[in-house]
N, C-alpha and C positions, 0 to 999 in steps of 0.2 A: 418460748418466744426468744426473742434473741441472747444469748448468753454471755459470760466476759464483760469487758467493760461497761458495753451498754445496758446488759440487763442486769448486771451486779448492781444492787442498792441495799447493802448489809446494813445499813443505819436504819433504812426506814423497815427493814424486815424485822429489826428487833423491836418497833414501836408498834408490831401488829397485834399485842395481845387483846386489845379492844378492837380488832379489826373486823371483827363481824357486826357488831353495831354501830360503826361507822359504814359500813358497808350499807347496810341496810337503812341507814337513815339518807346517804347518797342516792340511793334508788329513789326513796321516797321523794328526796329533792329534782331527781330528773322526770319523775312524773307529775307531781304537782306543777312541774314550770312549765310544761307543754301541754298543759291543758289549752292555753288561750290558742295554739297553734292546732291543736286537734278537733277544736270547735270552732274554726274559721270557717270552714264554708257555710256551716249552718247562720254564723253571724252575719256572714256578707248577706245571705237570703233574708235573715230579720232586719238588715239597714234599708232593703230596698221594699219589703213587703210593708215594714210595721213605721218607720221612720220616712220612708217615701224618699229614701235618697236614690239619684241615678245610678246606673251600673259603674258609670265612671268614677264616680263620686266614690261608691264602695270599694272600688278595687283599689284608688288610691290609697285609702285608708288603710287596706289590706298590704300595700306595697311598705309604706311607711310603719308599720307594724312590725315587719318583717325586716325591715332596714335597721331598726331598733337593734333584733336579736343579732344584726352582722355587726353592728357596731359593739355591742355587747360582749360579743365573743372575740374582738381583737383587743379590746379593754382588759378583758380577763385571761386575755392569754398575755399581756403586757405586765400584768402584776402578778402571777401564778406563784413564782417563787416568794415573793416578801409579803402577801398580802394576811390579813389574821382573818380565815375562814368565818369564823362564825360571825365575826361581826359585820362584814362584807356582805353575806347570806343575810342575815338578818334585817339589816337594813334595806337591803334589795328587796326582799319579801314585802315589808311594809310598805314602802314604796309603792310596788307595784299592786297590791291590794287599794292601797288609797285610790291610785290612778284609777284600776276598776270602777270602784265606787263612785268617781268622779266620770268616767264615760256614762253610767247607768241616768245622771242627770238629764240625757239627750241635748248633750250642747250643741251649738252648729257647726256643721262640718268641719270648716277649719279647726275649731277649735277641738273637736273630736280626734283632727288627725295628729295635731298636739298631744294630746293626751294619748293616742294610741304609741307615738314613737317613745313616747316616755315609758309606756308601760312594756311595750318590747324591749327597750333599753332594759330595764330590770329585769322582768323574767326570763329575759336570754343571758343576763349576767346569772341568774341563779342555773339555767341549764347549763351554761357552758361551765359553770365552776362545778359541777355536777360532776361532767363526766373527765375534767381535771383530779380531782378526789377519787372516783374510781379507778382511774391509770393508775393510782399511786397505792391502790389494794395490792395484796400479797398474791390472791389469784384473780387475776384480770376476767379470764374465761369466764370462772362462776359471776361475777360481778355483771358484768356486759350480758351474760344470758338472761339474768332474772331483770335486768333494768330492761331490755327490749319487751321480752315479755310483758313484763308490767305494763309497758308504753301499748302493747297490744291491744290488752284486755282493758287498758282505758279508753283505748279507742273506740273499743266497740262500746264502752259505756256512754261515752259522749256521744256516741250518734243516737242511741237509743234515749237519753236522758235529755239533751238539748231541745230536740222538735217540740215537746210537751211545755217544756220552759220559754221558748217561744211564742207557741200557740197563746199562753196564758199572761205572758209578762212580757212578748215582746225583749228585743237587745239588751235592754236596762235588766231583765231577769238574767239572762245569760252573763253579762258583766257583773253582775252581782254574785252570780254562781261562781266564777272564775276567781273574782275576790276573796270570796270564802273559802275558796279550796286552798287559794297560796297563803291565807290566815292559818287556815289548820296545820299548813306544811312548816310553821313555824313551831309546832310540837317535838319536831327533830332537831332541831337547834341545838338542846344541850349536848348530843351526842355527835355533833360537830365538832372538827379539831380546831384548833387557835390556828398560830404558825406552825407550817413543818418544815422540817430543817432542807437544805438544799439537797439534791443526789448528791452521794457518792459514787464515782466522780462528777464532775460537773461536766454537761455534754459538750461534745467539740464541736468542731466545723463539720466535720464530716458526720454527725447525729443529726446536724440542723441539716444537713443534705438528703439524710436518708429520710427524714420527717416530711420533708418539703417533698418527697415523690410520695410517700403515702399520701399526702394530702392532696395530691394532686392527681391519684387515684383514685381518691374517695370522690371527687369533683368527677371524673371521667363515669363512674360507676353510678352518679347520680343525673349525669347528663342522659345515660345508656336508661334509666329505670324513668326519669321525667319525659324522655319523650315518647316512651312506649307506653306509659301508664295515660298519659294525657287522651292519647286515640285509641286506647285497649275498645272500649265499647263499640266504637266507629269501624277499627278493625274486625271484629265480630261479625258485625252487621253486613260489612262492605262483601264478605267471603260467603252469606246466605245464611246465617246462624240467627234466627229469630230475635230480637230484643230481649224478651222476657228470658231465655235460656243464656243469654250473652249474663245478664242482670245475675242469676242464679249462679252461673262459673265464677263471676266475681266476686260475689258474696263466699260461694264455698272456697276461694282460695284464703279468704282470713286464716283456715282452719290449719291448711299449710304453713303459712306464714308462722302460725305460733309453734307447729313442730321445728320447724327449722332453728329455733331460740333452744330447745333440748336437744337437738341433735348436733349443734355445736358446742354444746357443753359436753358430750358424751364423746365427740371425735376430737376435740382438743385434747384431752385425756389419754388419745390413744396415737393420733398422728402429729401433736402439735400445731402449728398454727400455719404455716408455709404452704404443706399439701394441699390441706382443704382447701384454703383460700385461693389458692391457683387454680386447684381442681374445679373448685364450685365457678368462679370466673369465667373461665374456659370453657365450661358446658354452657353457661348462659350465654357468650359470645356464638358457642357453634350454636346454638339452636335459634337465636335471632337471625343469623345469617342463612342457614338453612330454611326458616319460616320467610325470610326477603324471596328467595326463589321459590319456593314450595307453599303460596299462601292456601291453604286446605284447613277443612274444620278441625280435621284431626292435628295439624300442624299448630293451630291455635290453642287448643287445649293443652298442647305438649308445652307449647311456649308459656304460655298463661300459668299454671303448673309448674314449671321451671323457676319462672320470675318469683313465684310466691315463696314456693320452697326455700329457693337462694338468697331473697333479699335481706331478712334477718339474720340467716346463717352468714352471708358475705359480713354483714354489718358488725356484727359479734367480732369475727375474724380480724377485719379491717382495724377496729378500736383497740384490740388485743395487740396486734401487730406494731401500731402506732404508739402505746404504750411502753412497748419494748424499746423502740429506737430512741423516744424521748421519755425517761422517768420521770421529769419535772412537769410533765403535765401541761406546757404552755403551747404543744402543739395538738395536744387534745381540745383544749380550750377554744381551736381555730375551726374543730370539727363543725357546729352549727352553720359557722361562716360557707365552707365550701361545701356544705350540703344545698343552704339556700341559696348560692349563687347559682350552681349546677341544675338544681330544680326548676329555675327562671329560665334558665337556657336551654333544658331538654326541651321544651313545648315550643320554644322559640325554635330550635334547630329544626324541629319535626316541621315546623310552618314552613320553613326555608326550602326543606326537601318537598313538600307538598306542593311548592308554587312553579317547581318543574316539571308539574303534569306527571308524575309517575306512579303518582297513588301510594297508599301503605306500604308498598313495599321498600319504598326507599328510605322511609322511617325505619323501619326494622333493621335494614342494610346500616345505617346510619348509627343507631343503638349498640348494633352488634362490632361495628369497627370501635366504638366508644370503650364498649367491655374489654375487646380486645390490648385497646391503650394501657386500660387500668392493670392486664395481666402484664403487661410488659414493663411497668410502672415496679409491680411488686416485684419481678423476674428480677429486675437492675437494683431492686433494696437486696436481695439476697446476693447477688454477686458481687457488688460493694461492700458486702460486711466480710464476705470472703471467707465465712467459718459454720458455711452450711445454714441450712433454713433456719427461721425462728422457729423455736420450741416453746409450748405452751409452760406457765410459770406455773 
């Protein structure tokens, strides 16, 4: 990662004797706090099928839940330097568990929406905090690789476990399960730090600019991913691949996403941050653009495989680069906000392109251009820093 005045945090490095324990605690927090988001598709299904909410009501409830995460991301960023982490996180997790328990009581839709807003705020605060704390670990490549791999495994577990819970107990069972996981996550609180010292040196305006460019790049990446992923199944069917085969390909891609986590850790130790990040993003942009002009089954498989392999790989390097340009962790706390807004904009942007009647190639082209903008942002970070590419810590 970035060296010199941006990457140097000698005061924090001297505190890293217990870094391994705090790292695993923060990773556990990052996994437990995203359970509500990972299980959201099944929760929406349960709200409609079991509690007979309309599709629009279920959609609004999901939206306010994600809005809570967005707000929590901003609040955590604002207080990241001066917050007492153990108290902040203990309070957030307890309140999140309580609010999920209240959701299990099958309240009226308006009350449920208010409860989900609060639940999104509290669990979102925990997730944003985990990113901030992992940003201040000495070995961010290792920390973020394990975090994202853990989330991939947990996502698969949630998708396997939540449907039977929904069948047996409906949304109440899923809300109760989420609350139980959040309470279990409290077990790692003794390993969390109290107040952390401000980084040395305190970030300057130029660092804030670099962090802003990194957050903008993250948004561009997720606009590209969101716009492609929303229509991935339809794209395959539109070029003649049978729906069962498309589903097999989408499922098989999860294995590649797991490999991307370990590949990122291995590569970061040998090539640093910038080259792998720019290379993976450039490859993704190129494949999307080629696919837009040559939509064949072969290109569909190649594009899907590239996206799945690069998705987590890119995320790990994005978080690592951000932790280098802003050692306070304030920018890292804004990552859930940038991702959430971009994931909402991606499908909307894809729908806008489809409205011109040019089909899915136009969505692929737009996604490729968005990934290209992310490449430009990270290249500008490299140029503005002026001391060579960010290298792995």
